[in-house]
C-alpha positions, 0 to 999 in steps of 0.5 A: 500500500503506498504510504505518504511519501509515495502519494505525495510524490504522485501528487507533485507529479500530477500538479503541473498538468492538472492544477489550473487545467480544465477537464475536457472529457472524463471517461469512467469505464466501470461502476466503481473500484473498491466502492461504487463511484459517485453518481454521474461522476463523468458528467460532474468532472467534465468541464470542471477546472482543477483549482488546487491539487493537495494531499490529506494522509494517503489521499489525493484531493483535487478542488474543482471550480464546480464546488466539489472536491475529487478524492483519489485513493491509490489502494494497493496497485493504483497508478495515475499515469500521464500521457500526451504532454511534454514531460521534460524534453520529450513528448509522449503520445497517448498509449492504447487503452489497457484492461485496467484503465478505469478512469481517464481524464482528458485535459484541455491542454492535451494531457491525459491522466489515467487511473489504472488499478489492476487489483481494484482496491483504489477509490474515487469520490466527489464531495462538497469542497470544504467538508473534508472533516465530514467525509467518512474516509477523512473525518477521523484522521490525525494531524499531518506528520509534516504539518504544524499540528503534529508536534511534540506536545501532541504526540506525548499526549496521544501516547500517554498511558497507551498499552499498545506497542509503539509500532502499532500506535504510530500506525494508528491514523487517529494519532498521526495520518499517513504513516505506514509499515515501512516508514514506522520501521525506519523511524523506530530504528533511527530513534533506537526504540524497539517496536515491542515497547509499550507506547505509554511506557516510553519516556516523554522526552524520547517520544518527543524526539520521534517527531523530528525523526518522523519528519526527517524520514518522510522528507528523505523518502519524498526527495527519493520519489518514494519506495518502489515495492511491487506495483508503485510507480511515480506519475511519470512512470519512473521508480522511486528509490528510497528502498535503497536507503532502507536501514531495516525494512525487508533486511532480515538477517542483514547486519545492523547499519548503526555504527558500532552496533553488532546486531542483526536485523530481525523480523517479527509479526505485529498485528499481522504486519512484519516489523523489522528492527535491531534487537541490540540497539533498539530498546 
């Protein structure tokens, strides 16, 4: 599942060809993906201008001049592909439609945006702009980890007295939105905290110190174009490469990269997900 850096990378790739541009024609080729599409979605998108393209957690949001916001969730295998517009110095024609091209947006500029999703776990929706907090997918999300609302005081208060492992707590989208399994593993390794530790038993100072580490890891991943695992691609079709900088994720049996540490990366399962950590330097 793409996490915050992957979704933000896709948003940044789409922004130059979508923001300020009008959708000349929307082609919706099925009734829905993970959930049914909203009624008359093609009609409601056709002719609308995308005033702003933003991200909330793992969702891409496009505010339209029609007073509605288009929500896009990539799911497990969703890809937003750009064609028909100069990308850098090259011009790409529109490719022939593929089996899993479910929604196609032809922009007035000549660009085409295609939502391709082989597993169909993605989603699209339309809702009234300005009502993010009322949307069922957005209403209970915690603060953005790169925003001002996510700070030391918030995280210390949110984890106080919690009896769940710190790994599970940081994956809780009510506490902080957008974090997923990969980046929590990387954050905890840099912070020297075992994923097994009970969140409420970690000293407040050490919890507070997680905030800059979270921001650091996410910023590095975004700068690298995200982590390309399985189906993920950037909007221009390129692969992200932060996976080459993983310290512990998917590195079971490898030596711990912490200078001077003699540990070996171990894998355990927590709440059905793999946790990778060093049992020597993460306590």
